[in-house]
Structure formats: structure tokens, C-alpha cells
DSSP file (Angstrom, degrees, kcal/mol; ACC not computed):
  #  RESIDUE AA STRUCTURE BP1 BP2  ACC     N-H-->O    O-->H-N    N-H-->O    O-->H-N    TCO  KAPPA ALPHA  PHI   PSI    X-CA   Y-CA   Z-CA
    1    1 A L    >         0   0    0      0, 0.0     3,-1.2     0, 0.0     8,-0.0   0.000 360.0 360.0 360.0 -40.6   83.9  114.1   84.7
    2    2 A T  T 3   +     0   0    0      1,-0.2     7,-0.1     7,-0.0     4,-0.0   0.688 360.0  60.7 -73.2 -15.6   83.0  110.8   86.2
    3    3 A D  T 3  S+     0   0    0      2,-0.1    -1,-0.2     6,-0.0     3,-0.1   0.548  82.6 104.2 -86.1  -7.4   80.6  110.0   83.4
    4    4 A L  S <  S-     0   0    0     -3,-1.2     5,-0.0     1,-0.1     0, 0.0  -0.389  85.4 -95.0 -71.1 150.5   83.3  110.1   80.7
    5    5 A P     >  -     0   0    0      0, 0.0     4,-2.5     0, 0.0     3,-0.3  -0.318  37.0-112.2 -60.6 150.6   84.7  106.9   79.3
    6    6 A G  H  > S+     0   0    0      1,-0.2     4,-2.4     2,-0.2     5,-0.2   0.853 114.8  53.0 -54.9 -41.4   87.8  105.6   81.0
    7    7 A E  H  > S+     0   0    0      2,-0.2     4,-2.0     1,-0.2    -1,-0.2   0.897 111.7  45.5 -65.0 -40.7   90.1  106.2   78.0
    8    8 A L  H  > S+     0   0    0     -3,-0.3     4,-2.2     2,-0.2    -2,-0.2   0.898 112.1  51.4 -69.4 -40.7   89.0  109.8   77.7
    9    9 A L  H  X S+     0   0    0     -4,-2.5     4,-2.4     1,-0.2    -2,-0.2   0.909 109.6  50.8 -61.0 -42.3   89.3  110.4   81.4
   10   10 A E  H  X S+     0   0    0     -4,-2.4     4,-1.5    -5,-0.2    -2,-0.2   0.899 108.4  51.9 -62.3 -42.3   92.8  109.0   81.3
   11   11 A L  H  < S+     0   0    0     -4,-2.0     4,-0.3     2,-0.2    -1,-0.2   0.902 110.7  48.2 -61.5 -41.4   93.7  111.3   78.4
   12   12 A I  H >< S+     0   0    0     -4,-2.2     3,-1.3     1,-0.2    -2,-0.2   0.926 111.8  48.9 -64.6 -44.9   92.5  114.3   80.3
   13   13 A L  H 3< S+     0   0    0     -4,-2.4    -1,-0.2     1,-0.3    -2,-0.2   0.723 107.4  56.1 -70.2 -20.8   94.4  113.3   83.5
   14   14 A C  T 3< S+     0   0    0     -4,-1.5    -1,-0.3    -5,-0.2    -2,-0.2   0.452  78.3 127.6 -87.3  -1.4   97.6  112.7   81.4
   15   15 A C    X   -     0   0    0     -3,-1.3     3,-1.4    -4,-0.3    -3,-0.1  -0.284  65.5-130.2 -58.3 138.2   97.5  116.3   80.1
   16   16 A D  T 3  S+     0   0    0      1,-0.3    -1,-0.1    34,-0.0    -3,-0.0   0.585 100.6  68.5 -73.6  -8.4  100.8  118.1   80.7
   17   17 A V  T 3  S+     0   0    0      2,-0.1     2,-0.3     0, 0.0    -1,-0.3   0.687  85.7  83.3 -81.6 -16.4   99.1  121.2   82.3
   18   18 A L  S <  S-     0   0    0     -3,-1.4     2,-0.2    -6,-0.2    -5,-0.0  -0.680  70.5-152.1 -85.4 139.7   98.1  119.1   85.3
   19   19 A G     >  -     0   0    0     -2,-0.3     4,-2.1     1,-0.1     5,-0.2  -0.459  32.4 -96.0-101.5 178.1  100.7  118.7   88.0
   20   20 A A  H  > S+     0   0    0      1,-0.2     4,-2.5     2,-0.2     5,-0.2   0.879 124.9  53.8 -62.5 -38.9  101.2  115.9   90.5
   21   21 A A  H  > S+     0   0    0      1,-0.2     4,-2.3     2,-0.2    -1,-0.2   0.890 107.2  52.1 -63.8 -38.2   99.4  117.8   93.2
   22   22 A D  H  > S+     0   0    0      2,-0.2     4,-2.7     1,-0.2    -2,-0.2   0.923 109.8  48.1 -62.6 -44.4   96.4  118.2   90.8
   23   23 A I  H  X S+     0   0    0     -4,-2.1     4,-2.4     1,-0.2    -2,-0.2   0.907 111.0  51.6 -63.8 -41.4   96.3  114.4   90.2
   24   24 A G  H  X S+     0   0    0     -4,-2.5     4,-0.7     2,-0.2    -1,-0.2   0.909 111.8  46.3 -60.9 -42.5   96.5  113.8   93.9
   25   25 A R  H >< S+     0   0    0     -4,-2.3     3,-0.8     1,-0.2     4,-0.3   0.910 111.8  50.8 -67.0 -42.5   93.6  116.1   94.5
   26   26 A V  H >X S+     0   0    0     -4,-2.7     3,-1.6     1,-0.2     4,-0.6   0.914 106.7  54.6 -61.0 -42.5   91.5  114.6   91.7
   27   27 A S  H 3< S+     0   0    0     -4,-2.4    -1,-0.2     1,-0.3    -2,-0.2   0.676 102.7  58.6 -68.8 -15.3   92.1  111.1   93.1
   28   28 A C  T << S+     0   0    0     -3,-0.8    -1,-0.3    -4,-0.7    -2,-0.2   0.508  90.1  74.6 -87.5  -5.2   90.8  112.1   96.5
   29   29 A T  T <4 S-     0   0    0     -3,-1.6     2,-0.3    -4,-0.3    -2,-0.2   0.900 107.5 -19.7 -81.1 -40.8   87.4  113.2   95.1
   30   30 A C     X  -     0   0    0     -4,-0.6     4,-2.2     1,-0.1    -1,-0.2  -0.980  62.6 -99.4-160.9 168.7   85.7  109.9   94.4
   31   31 A R  H  > S+     0   0    0     -2,-0.3     4,-2.5     1,-0.2     5,-0.2   0.893 117.0  55.6 -62.5 -41.6   86.3  106.2   93.8
   32   32 A R  H  > S+     0   0    0      1,-0.2     4,-1.5     2,-0.2    -1,-0.2   0.911 112.7  41.0 -59.9 -44.6   85.9  106.5   90.0
   33   33 A L  H  > S+     0   0    0      2,-0.2     4,-1.4     1,-0.2    -1,-0.2   0.832 112.0  55.9 -75.3 -31.9   88.7  109.1   89.8
   34   34 A R  H  < S+     0   0    0     -4,-2.2    -2,-0.2     1,-0.2    -1,-0.2   0.903 108.7  48.5 -63.8 -40.0   90.8  107.3   92.4
   35   35 A E  H >< S+     0   0    0     -4,-2.5     3,-1.1     1,-0.2    -2,-0.2   0.856 108.4  53.5 -67.8 -34.7   90.7  104.2   90.2
   36   36 A A  H 3< S+     0   0    0     -4,-1.5     7,-0.4     1,-0.3    -1,-0.2   0.804 112.3  45.9 -67.8 -28.0   91.6  106.3   87.1
   37   37 A C  T 3< S+     0   0    0     -4,-1.4    -1,-0.3     6,-0.1    -2,-0.2  -0.071  82.2 159.8-104.6  32.0   94.7  107.6   89.0
   38   38 A Q    X   -     0   0    0     -3,-1.1     3,-2.0     1,-0.1     6,-0.5  -0.217  50.3-117.5 -58.4 145.3   95.8  104.3   90.3
   39   39 A P  T 3  S+     0   0    0      0, 0.0    28,-1.5     0, 0.0    29,-1.2   0.776 113.2  43.4 -57.0 -31.3   99.5  104.2   91.4
   40   40 A R  T 3  S+     0   0    0     26,-0.3    25,-0.2    27,-0.2    -2,-0.1   0.308 101.3 101.3 -96.4   8.8  100.5  101.5   88.8
   41   41 A G  S <> S-     0   0    0     -3,-2.0     4,-1.4     1,-0.1     5,-0.1  -0.143  87.5 -94.7 -93.7-175.5   98.5  103.1   86.0
   42   42 A K  H  > S+     0   0    0      1,-0.2     4,-2.5     2,-0.2     5,-0.2   0.807 113.1  63.3 -67.6 -33.2   99.1  105.3   83.0
   43   43 A V  H  > S+     0   0    0     -7,-0.4     4,-1.9     1,-0.2    -1,-0.2   0.938 108.6  38.6 -63.7 -48.8   98.4  108.6   84.7
   44   44 A W  H  > S+     0   0    0     -6,-0.5     4,-2.4     2,-0.2    -1,-0.2   0.827 114.2  55.7 -72.8 -30.5  101.3  108.4   87.2
   45   45 A R  H  X S+     0   0    0     -4,-1.4     4,-2.6     2,-0.2    -2,-0.2   0.923 109.6  46.7 -63.9 -42.0  103.6  106.9   84.6
   46   46 A E  H  X S+     0   0    0     -4,-2.5     4,-2.7     2,-0.2    -2,-0.2   0.884 109.7  53.4 -67.3 -38.3  102.9  109.9   82.4
   47   47 A R  H  X S+     0   0    0     -4,-1.9     4,-2.0     2,-0.2    -1,-0.2   0.934 111.7  46.3 -58.7 -46.6  103.4  112.3   85.3
   48   48 A F  H  X S+     0   0    0     -4,-2.4     4,-2.9     1,-0.2    -2,-0.2   0.917 113.0  49.6 -62.0 -45.2  106.8  110.7   85.9
   49   49 A R  H  < S+     0   0    0     -4,-2.6    -2,-0.2     1,-0.2    -1,-0.2   0.890 111.1  48.5 -63.8 -41.0  107.7  110.8   82.2
   50   50 A L  H  < S+     0   0    0     -4,-2.7    -1,-0.2     1,-0.2    -2,-0.2   0.875 118.0  40.6 -67.0 -37.1  106.8  114.5   81.9
   51   51 A R  H  < S+     0   0    0     -4,-2.0    -2,-0.2     1,-0.2    -1,-0.2   0.900 134.7  14.8 -79.9 -42.3  108.8  115.5   84.9
   52   52 A W    ><  +     0   0    0     -4,-2.9     3,-1.5    -5,-0.2     4,-0.4  -0.608  67.2 165.7-134.3  72.7  111.8  113.3   84.4
   53   53 A P  G >  S+     0   0    0      0, 0.0     3,-1.0     0, 0.0     4,-0.2   0.804  73.2  61.9 -63.5 -29.9  111.9  112.0   80.8
   54   54 A S  G >  S+     0   0    0      1,-0.2     3,-0.5     2,-0.1     4,-0.1   0.657  94.7  63.8 -72.5 -13.2  115.5  110.8   80.9
   55   55 A L  G X  S+     0   0    0     -3,-1.5     3,-1.9     1,-0.2    -1,-0.2   0.632  77.2  83.4 -86.6 -13.2  114.8  108.3   83.7
   56   56 A L  G X  S+     0   0    0     -3,-1.0     3,-1.8    -4,-0.4    -1,-0.2   0.747  75.7  73.0 -63.9 -21.3  112.4  106.1   81.8
   57   57 A K  G <  S+     0   0    0     -3,-0.5    -1,-0.3     1,-0.3    -2,-0.1   0.690  88.9  62.3 -66.4 -15.3  115.3  104.2   80.3
   58   58 A Y  G <  S+     0   0    0     -3,-1.9     2,-0.3    -4,-0.1    -1,-0.3   0.443  97.0  73.3 -86.8   0.4  115.9  102.6   83.7
   59   59 A Y  S <  S-     0   0    0     -3,-1.8     2,-0.3    -4,-0.1     0, 0.0  -0.877  70.3-138.4-120.7 147.5  112.5  100.9   83.6
   60   60 A S    >   -     0   0    0     -2,-0.3     3,-0.8     1,-0.1     5,-0.2  -0.790  17.9-133.8 -97.4 145.2  111.0   97.9   81.7
   61   61 A H  T 3  S+     0   0    0     -2,-0.3    -1,-0.1     1,-0.2     4,-0.1   0.692 104.5  57.0 -71.4 -17.3  107.5   98.2   80.3
   62   62 A T  T 3  S+     0   0    0      2,-0.1    -1,-0.2     0, 0.0     2,-0.1   0.617  82.6 104.2 -90.3 -12.8  106.6   94.8   81.6
   63   63 A D  S <  S-     0   0    0     -3,-0.8     2,-1.5     1,-0.1    -4,-0.0  -0.399  76.2-126.5 -69.3 145.0  107.5   95.5   85.3
   64   64 A G        +     0   0    0     -2,-0.1     2,-0.3     2,-0.0    -1,-0.1  -0.617  46.1 175.1 -88.2  76.0  104.6   96.1   87.7
   65   65 A I        -     0   0    0     -2,-1.5     2,-1.2    -5,-0.2     3,-0.1  -0.644  36.6-134.2 -91.3 137.3  105.9   99.4   88.9
   66   66 A S     >  -     0   0    0     -2,-0.3     4,-2.2     1,-0.2   -26,-0.3  -0.785  22.3-171.0 -84.9  99.4  104.1  101.7   91.3
   67   67 A W  H  > S+     0   0    0    -28,-1.5     4,-2.5    -2,-1.2   -27,-0.2   0.799  82.1  58.4 -66.6 -29.0  104.6  104.9   89.4
   68   68 A L  H  > S+     0   0    0    -29,-1.2     4,-2.4     2,-0.2    -1,-0.2   0.932 108.4  45.2 -64.2 -44.9  103.2  107.0   92.3
   69   69 A E  H  > S+     0   0    0      2,-0.2     4,-2.7     1,-0.2    -2,-0.2   0.889 113.2  50.4 -66.2 -39.5  105.9  105.5   94.6
   70   70 A E  H  X S+     0   0    0     -4,-2.2     4,-2.6     2,-0.2     5,-0.2   0.908 110.1  50.7 -63.9 -41.0  108.6  106.1   92.0
   71   71 A Y  H  X S+     0   0    0     -4,-2.5     4,-2.5     2,-0.2    -2,-0.2   0.935 112.5  46.3 -61.3 -46.5  107.4  109.7   91.6
   72   72 A K  H  X S+     0   0    0     -4,-2.4     4,-2.8     2,-0.2     5,-0.2   0.920 112.8  49.9 -62.2 -44.5  107.5  110.2   95.3
   73   73 A A  H  X S+     0   0    0     -4,-2.7     4,-2.3     1,-0.2    -2,-0.2   0.916 113.1  45.6 -62.9 -43.8  111.0  108.6   95.7
   74   74 A R  H  X S+     0   0    0     -4,-2.6     4,-2.2     2,-0.2    -1,-0.2   0.902 113.0  50.5 -67.2 -40.2  112.4  110.7   92.8
   75   75 A H  H  X S+     0   0    0     -4,-2.5     4,-2.0    -5,-0.2    -2,-0.2   0.937 112.7  45.9 -62.1 -46.7  110.9  113.9   94.2
   76   76 A N  H  X S+     0   0    0     -4,-2.8     4,-2.3     1,-0.2    -2,-0.2   0.875 110.5  53.6 -64.7 -37.8  112.3  113.2   97.7
   77   77 A A  H  X S+     0   0    0     -4,-2.3     4,-2.6    -5,-0.2    -1,-0.2   0.892 108.0  51.7 -63.0 -38.9  115.7  112.4   96.2
   78   78 A G  H  X S+     0   0    0     -4,-2.2     4,-2.3     2,-0.2    -2,-0.2   0.911 109.2  48.7 -63.3 -43.5  115.7  115.7   94.4
   79   79 A L  H  X S+     0   0    0     -4,-2.0     4,-2.0     2,-0.2    -2,-0.2   0.911 113.4  47.2 -63.2 -42.0  114.9  117.6   97.6
   80   80 A E  H  X S+     0   0    0     -4,-2.3     4,-2.4     2,-0.2    -2,-0.2   0.904 111.0  51.3 -66.7 -41.2  117.7  115.8   99.5
   81   81 A A  H  X S+     0   0    0     -4,-2.6     4,-2.7     1,-0.2     5,-0.2   0.906 109.6  50.2 -62.7 -41.8  120.1  116.4   96.6
   82   82 A Q  H  X S+     0   0    0     -4,-2.3     4,-2.1     2,-0.2    -1,-0.2   0.896 110.7  49.8 -63.4 -39.7  119.3  120.1   96.6
   83   83 A R  H  X S+     0   0    0     -4,-2.0     4,-1.1     2,-0.2    -2,-0.2   0.916 112.7  46.8 -64.4 -43.1  119.8  120.2  100.4
   84   84 A I  H >X S+     0   0    0     -4,-2.4     3,-0.6     1,-0.2     4,-0.6   0.933 112.7  48.3 -65.7 -46.4  123.2  118.5  100.1
   85   85 A V  H >X S+     0   0    0     -4,-2.7     3,-1.1     1,-0.2     4,-0.5   0.879 107.8  56.0 -63.0 -37.8  124.4  120.7   97.3
   86   86 A A  H 3< S+     0   0    0     -4,-2.1     4,-0.3     1,-0.2     3,-0.3   0.793 105.9  52.2 -64.5 -26.8  123.3  123.8   99.2
   87   87 A S  H <X S+     0   0    0     -4,-1.1     4,-1.9    -3,-0.6    -1,-0.2   0.574  87.3  86.4 -85.7  -8.5  125.5  122.7  102.1
   88   88 A F  H <X S+     0   0    0     -3,-1.1     4,-3.2    -4,-0.6    -1,-0.2   0.916  83.7  52.8 -59.7 -47.1  128.7  122.2  100.0
   89   89 A S  H  < S+     0   0    0     -4,-0.5     4,-0.3    -3,-0.3    -1,-0.2   0.869 111.6  46.8 -62.3 -35.2  129.9  125.8  100.1
   90   90 A K  H  4 S+     0   0    0     -4,-0.3     3,-0.4    -3,-0.2    -1,-0.2   0.896 120.4  37.7 -69.8 -40.1  129.8  125.8  103.9
   91   91 A R  H  < S+     0   0    0     -4,-1.9     3,-0.3     1,-0.2    -2,-0.2   0.831 124.8  35.1 -82.8 -32.6  131.5  122.5  104.3
   92   92 A F  S  < S+     0   0    0     -4,-3.2    -1,-0.2    -5,-0.2    -2,-0.1  -0.055  73.6 117.4-117.5  31.7  134.1  122.6  101.5
   93   93 A F        +     0   0    0     -3,-0.4    -1,-0.2    -4,-0.3    -2,-0.1   0.813  66.9  71.9 -68.9 -28.9  135.1  126.3  101.4
   94   94 A S  S    S-     0   0    0     -3,-0.3    -3,-0.0     2,-0.2     0, 0.0  -0.276  95.9-110.0 -80.2 172.0  138.7  125.3  102.3
   95   95 A E  S    S+     0   0    0     -2,-0.0     2,-0.6     1,-0.0    -1,-0.1   0.761  99.4  78.0 -72.3 -25.6  141.1  123.6  100.0
   96   96 A H        -     0   0    0      0, 0.0    -2,-0.2     0, 0.0    -1,-0.0  -0.772  64.2-164.5 -93.8 119.9  141.0  120.4  102.0
   97   97 A V        -     0   0    0     -2,-0.6    -5,-0.1    -4,-0.1    -2,-0.0  -0.909  26.3-121.4-100.4 122.3  137.9  118.2  101.5
   98   98 A P    >   -     0   0    0      0, 0.0     3,-1.9     0, 0.0     4,-0.2  -0.253  17.2-119.5 -63.6 150.7  137.5  115.6  104.3
   99   99 A C  T 3  S+     0   0    0      1,-0.3     3,-0.5     2,-0.1    -2,-0.0   0.847 115.9  45.5 -59.2 -35.5  137.5  112.0  103.2
  100  100 A D  T >  S+     0   0    0      1,-0.2     3,-1.6     2,-0.1    -1,-0.3   0.208  80.5 112.4 -92.9  17.0  134.0  111.5  104.7
  101  101 A G  T <  S+     0   0    0     -3,-1.9     3,-0.2     1,-0.3    -1,-0.2   0.739  81.0  40.4 -62.4 -25.4  132.8  114.7  103.1
  102  102 A F  T >> S+     0   0    0     -3,-0.5     4,-1.6    -4,-0.2     3,-0.7   0.132  79.1 110.9-110.6  20.5  130.5  112.9  100.7
  103  103 A S  H <> S+     0   0    0     -3,-1.6     4,-1.3     1,-0.2    -1,-0.2   0.822  72.6  60.7 -65.8 -29.9  129.2  110.3  103.1
  104  104 A D  H 34 S+     0   0    0     -4,-0.3    -1,-0.2    -3,-0.2    -2,-0.1   0.827 105.2  49.0 -67.2 -28.9  125.7  111.8  103.1
  105  105 A I  H X4 S+     0   0    0     -3,-0.7     3,-1.3     1,-0.2    -1,-0.2   0.895 109.1  52.2 -72.4 -41.1  125.4  111.2   99.4
  106  106 A E  H 3< S+     0   0    0     -4,-1.6    -2,-0.2     1,-0.3    -1,-0.2   0.748 108.6  51.3 -68.1 -23.7  126.5  107.6   99.7
  107  107 A T  T 3< S+     0   0    0     -4,-1.3    -1,-0.3     2,-0.1    -2,-0.2   0.294  76.6 129.7 -99.5  10.0  123.9  106.9  102.3
  108  108 A L    <   -     0   0    0     -3,-1.3     2,-0.5     1,-0.1    -3,-0.1  -0.393  59.8-134.7 -62.2 140.4  120.9  108.3  100.4
  109  109 A G  S    S+     0   0    0     -2,-0.1    -1,-0.1     2,-0.0   -32,-0.1  -0.195  74.7  83.3 -91.6  44.0  118.1  105.8  100.4
  110  110 A C  S    S-     0   0    0     -2,-0.5     5,-0.1   -33,-0.1    -2,-0.1  -0.931  91.1 -79.3-139.4 162.2  117.4  106.2   96.7
  111  111 A P    >>  -     0   0    0      0, 0.0     3,-1.4     0, 0.0     4,-1.1  -0.354  41.0-124.2 -60.4 143.0  118.7  104.8   93.4
  112  112 A S  H 3> S+     0   0    0      1,-0.3     4,-2.6     2,-0.2     5,-0.2   0.808 108.4  64.1 -62.1 -30.0  121.8  106.6   92.3
  113  113 A H  H 3> S+     0   0    0      1,-0.2     4,-1.9     2,-0.2    -1,-0.3   0.769  97.3  57.5 -68.8 -22.1  120.3  107.6   89.0
  114  114 A F  H <> S+     0   0    0     -3,-1.4     4,-1.9     2,-0.2    -1,-0.2   0.931 110.1  43.2 -67.1 -44.8  117.8  109.7   90.9
  115  115 A F  H  X S+     0   0    0     -4,-1.1     4,-2.3     2,-0.2    -2,-0.2   0.915 113.9  50.5 -66.8 -43.7  120.6  111.7   92.5
  116  116 A E  H  X S+     0   0    0     -4,-2.6     4,-2.1     1,-0.2    -1,-0.2   0.901 109.5  51.7 -60.6 -41.7  122.6  112.0   89.3
  117  117 A D  H  X S+     0   0    0     -4,-1.9     4,-2.0     1,-0.2    -1,-0.2   0.903 109.7  49.0 -63.4 -41.3  119.5  113.2   87.4
  118  118 A E  H  X S+     0   0    0     -4,-1.9     4,-2.4     2,-0.2    -1,-0.2   0.891 108.8  53.2 -67.2 -38.1  118.9  115.9   90.1
  119  119 A L  H  X S+     0   0    0     -4,-2.3     4,-2.6     1,-0.2    -1,-0.2   0.906 108.8  49.8 -61.9 -40.6  122.5  117.0   89.9
  120  120 A M  H  X S+     0   0    0     -4,-2.1     4,-2.0     2,-0.2    -1,-0.2   0.888 109.9  51.1 -64.9 -38.0  122.2  117.4   86.1
  121  121 A C  H  < S+     0   0    0     -4,-2.0     4,-0.4     2,-0.2    -2,-0.2   0.909 111.1  48.2 -63.5 -41.5  119.0  119.4   86.6
  122  122 A I  H >< S+     0   0    0     -4,-2.4     3,-1.1     1,-0.2    -2,-0.2   0.925 112.0  49.0 -64.5 -44.8  120.8  121.7   89.1
  123  123 A L  H 3< S+     0   0    0     -4,-2.6    -1,-0.2     1,-0.2    -2,-0.2   0.846 112.8  47.8 -64.6 -33.3  123.8  122.1   86.7
  124  124 A N  T 3< S+     0   0    0     -4,-2.0    -1,-0.2    -5,-0.2    -2,-0.2   0.412  83.6 120.4 -89.9   2.0  121.4  123.0   83.8
  125  125 A M  S X  S-     0   0    0     -3,-1.1     3,-1.3    -4,-0.4     2,-0.2  -0.402  72.5-108.4 -66.5 141.8  119.4  125.5   85.7
  126  126 A E  T 3  S+     0   0    0      1,-0.2    -1,-0.1     2,-0.1    -2,-0.1  -0.490 103.1  24.7 -69.2 138.4  119.4  129.0   84.3
  127  127 A G  T 3         0   0    0     -2,-0.2    -1,-0.2    -3,-0.1    -2,-0.1   0.536 360.0 360.0  85.8   6.8  121.4  131.4   86.4
  128  128 A R    <         0   0    0     -3,-1.3    -2,-0.1    -5,-0.1    -3,-0.1   0.420 360.0 360.0 -98.8 360.0  123.6  128.8   88.0
């Protein structure tokens, strides 16, 4: 694998059957593969695009974005959004919703479009 040309290695690592955990494991094996999976590179950008295609409109192609950090931030925002939504029925079962009932959403440390995207994913889930 390490003897392959960089472009071919990148194409393999961008394959949609590989997940983020796979890319993380591959990048831990040696320096050559870690460099191929660099945080600002094509591999993590493609991972982000495959997982959340609707979010790419918020990014410019010229920005020096750490796609690994963006992937982590969006993933964590999704987990937090799921936790908050799961707590709604317990907190808002009555007719009266307290004024500060959504304060945990307002204090999330992530871009609002991450939270909105996760809410749309939850709403579009089969069986919901």
C-alpha cells in the first residue's frame, strides 16, 4: 500500500466503503499513510462530503480548513443534538414549555448549521 503513487493511494482512501474509523486506523500505521490522510487534505474532505453532503455549501474551496476537525465537530454536534432531542419528551411532556427550555441548544459550542443538519437527519430517519 505504501509503495503506491500518492494519487492512487488518495483514491483508495477516498473510497466510500471506508469509514472515518478506518481512515483513522490507516493513518496510525506509518508516516506515509499519515501524510496521505492529513487533516487538511482530500481524504478527510471526502469523508466529510460523503457523511454530510449538504454542509459543503458553507465552505469555500480556498479556505485552509482542517477537515478532520470539522468532521469531529460535526460528529460531536450530532451526538449532542441526539441527546437533547431524546430529553425533550421528559422535559416538555406538559403543555407549558419553560422559557429557558431550549437554552441547552443555544449554548452548543458548534455552528448552528451542524445542529440544523442533525435535526433534519433525525426527522428523515425511517421509523421516526
